[in-house]
C-alpha positions in Angstrom: -32.7 3.3 34.1 -30.5 6.4 35.4 -28.5 7.7 32.8 -25.1 6.3 34.3 -26.7 2.4 33.8 -27.7 3.6 30.1 -24.4 4.6 29.0 -23.2 1.4 30.3 -25.3 -0.7 28.4 -24.3 1.5 25.5 -20.6 0.6 26.0 -20.8 -3.3 26.6 -23.2 -3.1 23.0 -20.2 -1.1 21.2 -17.6 -3.1 22.6 -19.0 -6.7 22.5 -20.9 -6.5 19.4 -20.1 -3.2 16.7 -16.5 -3.5 17.1 -16.1 -7.3 17.2 -18.7 -7.0 13.6 -16.7 -4.3 12.1 -13.5 -6.6 12.6 -15.0 -9.3 11.4 -16.8 -7.7 8.5 -13.1 -6.0 7.5 -11.7 -9.4 7.6 -14.4 -10.9 5.3 -13.8 -8.1 3.0 -10.3 -8.5 2.6 -10.7 -12.4 1.9 -13.7 -11.3 -0.6 -11.5 -9.1 -2.4 -8.7 -11.6 -2.6 -10.9 -14.2 -4.0 -12.3 -12.2 -6.5 -8.9 -12.8 -8.3 -8.2 -9.1 -10.2 -5.8 -8.8 -13.1 -2.3 -8.1 -12.4 -1.4 -4.6 -12.9 1.7 -2.8 -14.1 4.0 -2.5 -11.3 2.2 -5.7 -9.6 3.2 -8.2 -12.4 6.6 -6.3 -12.9 7.2 -7.8 -9.3 5.9 -10.9 -9.9 7.7 -11.4 -13.2 11.1 -11.2 -11.0 9.2 -13.4 -8.3 9.2 -15.7 -11.1 12.3 -15.4 -12.8 15.2 -15.2 -9.8 16.3 -17.4 -8.0 16.5 -17.3 -3.8 19.7 -15.3 -4.0 18.6 -13.1 -6.9 16.4 -11.0 -4.2 19.3 -9.8 -2.1 20.2 -7.4 -5.3 19.0 -5.3 -7.3 15.5 -6.4 -9.0 14.7 -6.0 -12.8 12.2 -3.9 -14.5 12.5 -0.7 -12.0 11.1 -2.8 -9.0 12.0 -2.6 -5.6 10.9 -5.3 -3.1 12.6 -6.3 0.8 14.6 -9.7 -0.1 12.2 -11.6 2.6 9.2 -10.1 1.0 9.4 -12.0 -2.3 11.3 -14.6 -0.5 8.1 -15.4 1.0 5.9 -14.4 -2.2 8.0 -17.0 -4.0 7.6 -19.4 -1.4 3.7 -19.4 -1.9 3.8 -19.6 -5.6 5.9 -22.9 -5.5 3.5 -24.5 -3.0 0.4 -23.7 -4.3 1.3 -22.4 -8.1 1.9 -19.4 -9.8 -1.3 -17.7 -9.7 -2.5 -14.3 -8.8 -4.0 -15.9 -5.4 -0.5 -17.3 -4.9 1.1 -14.1 -5.2 -1.1 -12.5 -3.1 -1.4 -14.7 -0.4 1.2 -13.5 1.9 -0.2 -9.6 1.8 -3.6 -11.2 2.4 -2.0 -12.7 5.7 -0.6 -9.4 6.7 -3.7 -7.7 6.1 -5.8 -9.6 8.3 -2.9 -9.8 10.9 -3.1 -6.2 10.8 -6.9 -5.6 11.7 -5.7 -7.6 15.1 -2.6 -5.5 15.7 -5.1 -2.5 15.0 -7.2 -3.2 17.2 -4.9 -4.3 20.2 -2.8 -0.8 19.7 -5.9 1.3 19.2 -7.6 -0.3 22.4 -4.6 0.4 24.7 -4.7 4.5 23.3 -8.0 5.3 23.1 -10.5 4.8 25.7 -13.3 6.4 24.2 -15.7 3.4 23.0 -17.3 5.5 20.1 -14.2 7.1 18.9 -12.7 3.6 18.8 -15.0 2.0 17.2 -15.0 5.1 13.8 -11.4 4.5 14.5 -11.7 0.5 13.7 -14.2 1.7 10.9 -11.8 3.9 9.0 -9.2 1.3 9.4 -10.9 -1.9 8.5 -12.9 0.0 5.2 -10.7 2.2 3.2 -10.3 1.5 0.4 -6.3 1.8 0.0 -6.2 -0.6 2.9 -8.6 -3.0 1.2 -6.7 -3.2 -2.1 -3.0 -3.5 -0.6 -4.0 -6.3 1.1 -5.1 -7.8 -1.9 -2.0 -7.0 -4.2 1.2 -8.4 -5.0 3.2 -5.9 -3.4 4.7 -5.0 -0.1 3.1 -2.2 1.2 0.4 -3.7 3.4 3.4 -6.0 4.6 4.8 -2.3 5.5 1.5 -1.6 7.8 1.9 -5.0 9.5 5.9 -4.6 10.4 4.9 -1.1 11.3 2.0 -2.4 13.6 4.0 -5.1 15.1 6.6 -2.9 16.4 3.9 -0.6 18.0 2.3 -3.1 19.5 5.6 -5.5 21.1 7.0 -1.8 22.1 3.6 -1.2 24.1 3.6 -5.2 25.4 7.2 -5.1 26.7 6.2 -1.6 28.7 4.9 -3.9 31.0 7.1 -6.3 31.1 11.1 -7.0 31.8 13.2 -6.2 28.9 13.8 -8.9 27.0 17.0 -8.4 25.0 16.9 -10.9 22.2 13.2 -11.1 21.3 14.1 -7.1 20.6 17.2 -7.8 19.0 16.0 -10.6 16.7 12.9 -8.6 16.2 14.6 -5.7 14.7 17.0 -7.3 12.7 14.4 -9.6 10.8 12.0 -6.5 10.3 14.7 -4.6 8.6 14.8 -6.7 5.6 11.0 -7.4 5.5 10.0 -3.9 5.6 12.5 -0.7 4.2 10.3 1.6 6.5 10.9 -0.3 9.2 13.6 2.1 10.1 11.5 4.8 11.2 9.3 2.8 13.6 12.2 0.8 15.1 14.2 4.3 16.0 10.9 5.5 17.4 10.9 2.2 19.5 14.5 2.5 20.4 14.1 5.8 21.7 10.7 4.8 23.7 12.9 2.0 25.3 15.8 4.4 26.2 13.3 7.0 27.4 11.8 4.5 30.0 15.1 3.1 30.9 16.7 6.6 31.7 13.2 7.4 33.7 13.3 4.4 35.8 17.2 5.0 36.4 18.2 2.0 35.3 21.2 2.0 33.9 21.5 -1.8 32.6 18.4 -1.7 30.9 19.9 1.0 28.9 23.2 -1.0 27.9 20.9 -3.8 26.9 18.6 -1.2 24.9 22.2 0.6 23.4 23.1 -2.8 22.8 20.1 -3.9 21.2 20.1 -0.3 19.2 23.8 -1.3 17.6 22.2 -4.8 16.2 19.5 -3.0 14.5 21.6 0.3 12.8 24.6 -2.6 12.0 21.7 -5.3 10.3 20.4 -2.0 8.7 23.4 -0.8 7.7 24.0 -4.1 5.8 21.2 -4.5 4.4 21.4 -0.4 2.5 24.7 -1.5 1.9 24.2 -5.0 0.0 20.4 -4.4 -1.1 18.7 -0.9 -0.8 21.0 1.6 -2.1 21.7 -0.6 -5.5 17.7 -1.0 -5.5 16.6 2.7 -5.1 19.4 5.0 -5.9 18.8 4.5 -10.0 18.2 7.6 -12.2 15.0 6.6 -13.5 13.1 5.9 -10.2 14.3 9.4 -8.5 12.8 11.0 -11.1 9.8 9.2 -11.6 9.6 10.0 -7.7 10.7 13.6 -7.8 6.9 14.9 -7.3 6.7 13.1 -4.0 10.2 14.1 -2.4 9.4 16.8 0.3 11.1 20.1 -0.6 12.3 20.8 3.4 13.0 24.7 2.3 10.3 25.3 -0.1 11.4 28.8 -1.5 9.1 29.1 -4.6 5.6 28.9 -4.9 5.6 25.5 -6.8 7.9 24.0 -3.9 5.8 25.9 -1.4 2.3 24.3 -3.0 4.2 20.7 -3.0 4.9 20.9 0.2 1.4 21.4 1.0 -0.1 18.9 -1.3 2.1 16.1 0.4 1.0 17.2 4.0 -2.3 17.2 2.6 -2.2 13.5 1.7 -1.8 12.7 5.5 -5.6 13.9 6.6 -6.6 13.0 3.0 -6.2 9.6 3.8 -6.8 9.1 7.1 -10.1 11.1 7.2 -11.4 11.7 3.8 -11.4 13.4 0.7 -14.1 16.3 1.7 -13.5 19.8 3.2 -14.9 18.7 6.2 -13.3 15.6 6.8 -9.8 17.1 5.7 -10.5 19.7 8.8 -11.4 16.9 11.1 -8.5 14.9 10.1 -5.9 17.9 10.3 -7.3 18.5 13.6 -7.6 15.1 14.9 -3.7 14.8 14.0 -2.5 17.7 15.6 -4.7 17.4 18.9 -3.3 14.0 19.0 0.3 15.2 18.4 -0.1 17.7 21.0 -2.2 15.6 23.3 0.6 12.8 23.2 3.8 15.5 23.4 2.2 16.6 26.9 0.5 13.5 28.4 1.8 10.4 26.9 5.4 10.8 24.7 5.7 7.5 24.0 2.5 7.6 22.3 4.1 10.1 19.9 7.7 8.3 19.9 5.9 5.7 18.3 3.3 6.7 16.1 4.0 10.4 15.2 8.0 10.4 15.6 8.6 8.0 12.6 6.1 9.7 10.1 8.5 13.0 10.8 11.3 11.0 10.3 10.0 10.1 7.1 9.1 13.2 5.5 13.0 14.7 6.5 14.1 11.6 5.0 11.8 12.5 2.0 13.4 15.8 2.0 17.0 14.1 1.4 15.3 12.1 -1.6 16.1 8.8 0.1 12.2 7.9 0.6 9.3 8.7 -1.4 5.7 10.0 -0.2 4.0 8.6 -2.5 0.5 7.3 -1.0 1.4 3.6 -1.1 4.7 4.0 0.2 3.7 5.5 3.4 0.4 3.6 4.0 2.4 2.2 7.4 2.3 6.1 8.1 -1.3 6.6 7.0 -2.1 3.5 9.7 -0.2 5.4 12.3 -1.5 9.0 12.3 -5.0 7.7 12.1 -4.4 6.4 15.7 -2.8 9.5 16.6 -6.1 11.2 15.1 -8.2 9.1 17.1 -6.4 10.1 19.7 -7.0 13.6 19.4 -10.3 13.0 18.9 -11.3 11.5 22.0 -9.5 14.5 23.8 -11.4 17.0 21.9 -14.5 14.7 23.1 -13.2 15.0 26.5 -12.6 18.8 26.5 -16.4 19.8 24.7 -19.2 20.3 26.8 -21.4 16.8 27.6 -24.4 17.8 25.2 -21.8 18.9 22.3 -20.2 15.2 22.3 -23.1 13.8 20.6 -22.8 16.4 17.7 -19.0 15.6 17.1 -19.6 12.1 16.9 -22.4 12.4 14.6 -19.8 14.8 12.5 -17.0 12.3 12.6 -19.7 9.5 11.6 -20.9 11.4 8.6 -18.1 13.3 7.5 -15.3 10.7 8.0 -16.3 6.9 8.2 -19.2 7.8 5.6 -16.2 8.2 3.2 -14.6 4.5 3.7 -16.4 2.2 0.9 -14.2 -1.2 1.4 -17.7 -2.6 2.1 -19.1 -2.6 -1.3 -16.6 -5.2 -2.5 -19.2 -7.8 -1.1 -21.5 -6.8 -4.4 -19.1 -4.5 -6.6 -15.4 -6.5 -7.2 -12.3 -4.6 -6.8 -11.0 -4.1 -9.9 -7.5 -2.4 -11.3 -6.7 -2.8 -14.8 -8.7 -5.9 -16.2 -5.7 -7.0 -18.7 -6.7 -10.6 -18.4 -10.6 -9.8 -19.5 -9.1 -8.4 -22.6 -6.5 -11.2 -23.3 -9.3 -14.0 -22.8 -11.4 -12.3 -25.2 -8.2 -11.8 -27.7 -7.4 -15.8 -27.2 -10.9 -16.9 -28.1 -11.3 -14.7 -30.9 -7.4 -15.3 -32.4 -7.1 -16.8 -35.8 -3.7 -17.9 -37.1 -2.6 -15.4 -39.1 -3.5 -12.6 -36.7 -0.7 -10.5 -34.8 -0.9 -9.2 -31.2 0.4 -5.6 -30.6 0.9 -4.9 -27.1 1.2 -0.9 -25.8 4.6 -1.1 -23.5 2.0 -0.1 -20.4 0.4 -3.3 -21.1 3.1 -5.3 -21.8 4.4 -5.8 -18.2 1.3 -8.0 -17.2 1.0 -10.0 -20.9 4.8 -11.4 -20.1 3.5 -12.2 -16.8 0.6 -14.0 -18.1 2.5 -15.7 -21.4 5.6 -16.4 -19.2 5.0 -16.9 -15.9 1.3 -17.7 -14.6 0.3 -21.2 -14.2 -2.0 -21.4 -16.8 0.3 -19.5 -19.3 -0.5 -22.2 -22.2 -3.8 -19.7 -22.6 -1.9 -16.4 -23.1 0.4 -18.1 -26.4 0.2 -16.3 -29.4 3.0 -17.8 -31.1 5.9 -15.1 -32.5 3.1 -12.9 -33.5 3.1 -10.9 -30.2 4.5 -7.2 -30.8 5.7 -5.2 -27.9 5.0 -1.9 -28.2 8.1 0.9 -26.8 7.7 4.2 -26.0 8.7 5.4 -29.2 6.8 3.2 -31.4 3.3 3.3 -33.4 1.1 0.4 -34.5 1.9 1.8 -38.4 2.1 -0.6 -41.4 6.1 -0.9 -41.1 5.6 -1.9 -37.3 3.2 -4.6 -37.4 5.0 -7.4 -39.2 6.2 -10.5 -38.1 8.9 -12.2 -40.1 8.7 -9.9 -42.7 5.1 -10.8 -43.4 1.8 -8.5 -43.2 -0.8 -9.6 -41.7 -4.7 -9.1 -42.5 -6.0 -8.7 -38.9 -4.2 -6.4 -36.0 -5.4 -6.8 -32.1 -4.2 -3.5 -30.3 -4.2 -4.1 -26.2 -4.0 -1.4 -23.6 -3.4 -0.9 -20.0 -3.1 1.5 -17.5 -5.8 3.7 -19.1 -6.4 5.1 -16.2 -3.1 7.6 -16.9 -4.2 10.3 -19.2 -1.0 10.2 -21.0 -1.8 6.5 -21.3 -5.3 7.8 -23.0 -4.1 10.2 -24.9 -1.2 7.6 -26.5 -3.9 4.9 -27.3 -6.1 7.7 -29.0 -2.9 8.4 -31.2 -2.4 5.1 -31.8 -6.2 4.6 -33.2 -5.9 7.5 -35.5 -2.5 6.0 -37.2 -3.9 2.5 -37.4 -7.0 4.0 -38.8 -5.5 5.2 -41.5 -5.0 2.2 -43.4 -6.9 -0.6 -41.3 -10.8 -0.8 -40.4 -11.7 -1.5 -37.0 -14.0 -4.5 -36.8 -14.1 -5.3 -33.0 -13.3 -3.6 -29.4 -13.0 -5.1 -25.9 -13.3 -2.7 -22.7 -12.5 -3.6 -19.5 -11.7 -1.8 -16.3 -8.5 0.2 -17.4 -7.8 -2.1 -20.2 -8.5 -1.8 -23.9 -8.6 -4.1 -26.6 -9.2 -3.2 -30.6 -9.2 -5.6 -33.8 -8.3 -4.3 -37.1 -8.6 -5.4 -40.5 -6.4 -4.5 -43.2 
């Protein structure tokens, strides 16, 4: 068997066996993580409370509890809980569908732009088993729908490039996604430039007019969305202050600003390649090479994959969009494809005998860090407050009191007020919500002017150092006048039982 025939067999095996296996396993991992039905965590619970409490029209205005979600995302989520019941599985069903659709869309785009079957396989593996992609494919927030929308737009443009321009399809698509995904405006900007460039290159005046008209529809839709919903939702002092560390300093003139800029830029290869020095180096090299190659050989690929990320960073510099990782999950996805394009170009320029070494290095240093497949034997957990509440419920006596730390309150409020089985999480009027400045002292642990004999303390979001410090301080306070008789520990959550 000659070398050419051998390579052809390997190509067929990779394309027909390995790639389908990776995609199917990635899809199965998402379904398994969804079915594991982990507890709600603080932000997810706060959005779930909005979806539970607001009517359909209410989603077209500012949400409560410092939350934001696109109106169509919230409407779809409410539809699912009304059909399936208000449970974690129902609230996460639409994100699951978006996660599964993203796998198909990502493959469609990647195979159009990456011809090297080994690089294609590695890129698909990274996307399929990225822990971040897996988590947000099974979480009741809008971040994976942002990914799906970004991929829909890119896939549509790639498909449209082979067909006559469909005016109404483009117009309706752009209008709908504006209300489903906030960052869609960045990807639509790149898509519009691709359409304009194609019409200009082909000297099609009629196409340019049609594209310009579609762009006007897109812009009008986004302006209406921004003025009626978005501006009032995101331009709040609390949100701006919270996201301040993730706003990109466009002109860093101090050491701290320069370090902040470098740290934010580092997040892109961090989430497309990995956290080790070698993975970061391969990621940076792949992304930069992909940008250079696209600018030289395939400008449409740059406009679709790189330009939206560039515009997003500029918008962050003006404090209108945050570069906090979960909000730029869509950007990591687009840059992952660009990174694959870069790796492919490097492989093409290398001597034949060095190509296997490059592939092995990427497999070990990058693909080996994507551990989402572990969900098959190790459940994906974030903050298991429900485990703590179940233990409290099973041991809660008539005269007990439950003190809920403020970070744990959103999830507790969801379970006791909104969940389909909320009757299991009723503790009468003996629940005391903690506040930012309260402590579980003898003055606080009182209901109906009655001092109780036993006190439960419940904490969540203990991955935060500030919460851990707060919990330690609270324990010191109550240790001064009560005796601990039991405790419950779960992933990201704690419960303590004290007796006077």
